[in-house]
N, C-alpha and C positions, 0 to 999 in steps of 0.2 A: 125619719126612721122610727120604727116601733120601739117603745121603751122595753128594755130587757133587764129585769131586776137582778138577774143572777150576777154575783160578784165576778169580776174579771179574773180573779185568781182561782175561781172555781168555775171556769167556762164549761158549758155543757159539752157532752161527748161529741156533738156535731161540729164543734169548733176546736179540734185539737191543736191546730196550727196557731190559733190565737193564744191558747194556753202556753204553747212553747215560746211564743213571742214575749209574753209577760214574764215567764220564768227567766229568759235571757236578760230582760231588762232589769229584773231584780238583782241579777248578778253584777250589773254595772254600778250599783250603789244609787243613792238618791240624787237626782238632778235638781238643782235649784232653779225653779221656774217662776218667772214673773207673770202673774195672772193679771191681765190688764183690764181694769174696770169690771170687776166681778159683781155687778149690781143687779143680779138676777139669780133666783134660787138654783136653777139648774147649773149655771156656770160655777157658782160658788161651791155647790155641793159636790160636783165632779172633781174640782180641784182638791177639796178636802179629802174626798174618798181616795184619790190617787196618792195623796200625802199619807193617809192612814195605812195604805198598803205598801208604803216604802218605795214607790216609784219616783216620786218627786218631793221636793221641799218647797211648798208654795210660798211665794212672796206676793202679798196682795197689794195691788197698786190702784188706788182710787180714793173716794171720799170715805174716810175711816168711820164716821158716824153712821153713814148709810150702810156700809158693809156690816158693821156690828148689828145694826137693826135687822137686816135681812137674816143674819145668822140667828139672832134671837127668835125671830118670827118662825124660822124653819126648824128650830131646835138643834142647830149646828154648833159645835164647840170649836171656837177658833183657837183655844189654848193659848200658847205663847207665839203664835204665828206673827211674823213681821208684817205690819201694814204701812205702806209708803203713801203718804197723803198726796192726793191729786184731785183737784176740784171737779174736773169734767173729763169726758173721754179723750179730747185732744191732749190735755195736760197729762193724763195717765199714759197715753201712747208715747209722748215725748219723754216722759220720765223713765218709762220702761226701756226705751232705746238707750238712754244715757246709762242706766244700770247695766245693760247688756254690754255696752261698749267698754265699760269700766271693769268688766269681768265679774261683777257681783251676782249675775244670774246667767245661766247657761242656755236658756230657751225662753221663749215668750208663749203665752197662751191667751187666746182671745176670750174675753169675758162677754159683756153685753153691749159693747160698742159695735159700730158698723165695721165691716171688713175693710173698707177703703180708708177708714180713720186709722186703723192699726197698720195696714200695709203702706199707707202713705208716709207714715213716720219711719217705717223700717227701710223702705227702698227709695225714699225721697232723695232729691239731688244732693242735699247736705247731710244725709244720714251717715253716721260713722259705721253703720252695719252694712253699707253697700259693698258689693264686690264687683268684679268685672263680669259677673255672670247674671243672666236674666233670672229673676225669681219665678218659680213655678211650683205647682202643687202636685203631690203624689198621694194617691190612695193606696193602701195596703189591704188586701182582701184575704180572708179565710172563706173561700167558696166551697161548700160541701161537695159540689160536683166536679171540682178540679183537684188534681192530685198534689199540688204544692201551693205555697203562697203566691199571690198574683198582684202585681202593682199596675196601676193605671195612671197615666199622666197625659195632658193636664186637663182636668175636668172642672177647675175652679177659677184660676187666675187669668190665664191668657185666652183672650176671646178668639182671635183669628191670627195665630202666630205665623210669621214668615219662616223661611228656611233657617236663617241664623238664630231666630228665637227657638225654633224646634231643636236645633242642635244643642242649645243650652238646656232645654227641657229634657233631652235625652241624657246629657251629662249629669244633671242633677239627680235623675232617677238612678243612673248607674252608680253614682257616688253613694247613694243610700243603700243600694244593693250590696256594695262592697262593705259598708258598715254593718250590714246584717250577715256578713260572712259568705256572700255569694261572689266569688272572685271573677267569674266570667259570665255575667247574666246574659240571658238570651232576650233580645229586644225585638218585638214585632211592631213594625210601623204600619198602622192600619189605614185602609182606604176602602172605598166601596167595591173595588175590584182588585185583582191580584196582578194585573198587567198595567204597564205604563200607557196612559192615555192622555194626550195633550189637552183633551177637553176636561180632564179632571186634574186640577193643579195638585191635589193631595197625592196623586200617584207619582208625579214628577218630584215633589219634595221627598217622598219616601225613597225613591231611587237615588236621589242626590245624597240623602243622609247615609245610605249604605255605601256609596262611593266615598263619602267623607271618612267613614270608618276604614275603608280599604286604604285610604291615603294617610291614615294616622291623625286625622283632624278630630276624630272621636275615638277614644281608646278605652280599653278595659271591658269590652263587651262584644258580643256577636250580634250583629244587626241583620234583619232581612225585611224587605218590603218593596213594593206594596203588597200587603196581605189583607184579604178580607177577614172579618172576625171569625168566620167559620173555619177557614183553613189556617188561621193563626193558632187557634186553640184545639183543633182536632186533626190528628194525624190521618185519620180515615178520610176526612174531607180533602185534605191536601193531596193525598194519594189519588183520590178519585179525579182530581183536576190535574194530575201529573206534575205536581209541585215537588221538587226535590229541595229540601231545606233543612238546615240544622236547627232552625227556630220553630218551624211549624209543629204544633202539638206540644211544645215544650217551653213556651215563653215564660220568662220571669216578669217581664215588663211589657205592657201594651201602651203604645203611643198613639193618641188619637189626633185627627187632623185639625180639630177645632173644639171650642167649648161646647157647642150644641151636641156634637157627637159624644164627647166625653161625659157630659152631665147626664145625657140619656142612658148611656151605658152604665154609669155608676149607679143610677137609680134602678135600672133593670136588674143589676146584680143583687142589690139589696132587697128590693121589694118583691121580685119574682124569683130570684135565684137563692134567696135566703142567706145571703152572704153577710158576714160581720166584717167591719172595716175600721181602719184607723187612717189618719191623714195628717200630712205636714206640708208647710211651705218651705222650700229649700232655695238656696241661691244667695242667702244673706249670711252674715258671719255666725248667726245662731239659727237653729230651726224654730219655726213658728207653728204652734198648734192652733190650727184654724178650724174651729168647730162652729156649727150653726145652732140656732135655737131648736131646730127640728131634730138634732142629733140625740140619740139615746145616751143615757149615762154611761153605758158600756162603751159606746164609740168614743166618748170624750176621754175616758180613762185609758182605753186602748191607745189612743193617740199620744197620751203621756208616756206610755211604754215605748212606743215607736220613737218618740223624741229622745228618751233616755238612751236608746240604742244608737240613734243617729249622732247624738252629741258625744257619746262615749267611744264611737268608732269601733263597735263590737266586732270581734273576729272569731273565727272558729265555730260559727253557729250553723254551718250548712246542714248537718244531719238533723238537728232539731227543727229547723225552719222548713226544710224541704220534704219532710215526711208527711 
């Protein structure tokens, strides 16, 4: 993503939904976040900026001497922030999981370690943060061309999920929507076409997920699918194809069939659609802020705001987030 120097608290006029997200997060109070192995300037700087803005209280987990040296080299003030000593990325991930399990931190934030190093500790067989639900990633977008916030899942974690994994992916996103004050989110299950085709397994999964919702196996949301991307986000497109749907043109959540589709759509929205985004991994006992080195400072800080809302179970936010 392109670096956007504008402060998240002073988001440009083109991102009013992002400003509303941040304002709501500030209302939740500061969330104590374990920043895991912040041994790179971007990761450390974003955590400190989110802390300065009151979104999080960073707890830095990694080699203390190296973290202090990076801060000194970058002119960053660590102040009285707590640093938990951990010699390497694996040790930092393990220690972060321990602190989260003990209730000392309410979320985790990826620093400069590899994603699999952090998630392996979070969802590993012996992890105290494991739940009975599959972990998945959700992007939250402020898309200038769309009339309300839009979530996309899963474009990061699950490569080729089966039906049961997709059910958990939907449940995780729906839980986040509830935390953002959307009591009955509309969920579009995407596929290449909007009709069930045995040659396209994604269409069969989409239909099965909708029937699971009908039977109460997935609750708290309105699902429809399979839907093509065009008739999912455009009422006119759906009407042209004769699709009658409560979701078409109004989705709060887009569910993609696999990682290839999700990753391409995510990057298209950002690079060509001019969208600003935040992202979280859900399904564990605490949310995980999973950013990459290519992410802008804005995206990293916005993800902290999203984590604060997810962890706080924010309610009553529908007007601010849906305008």
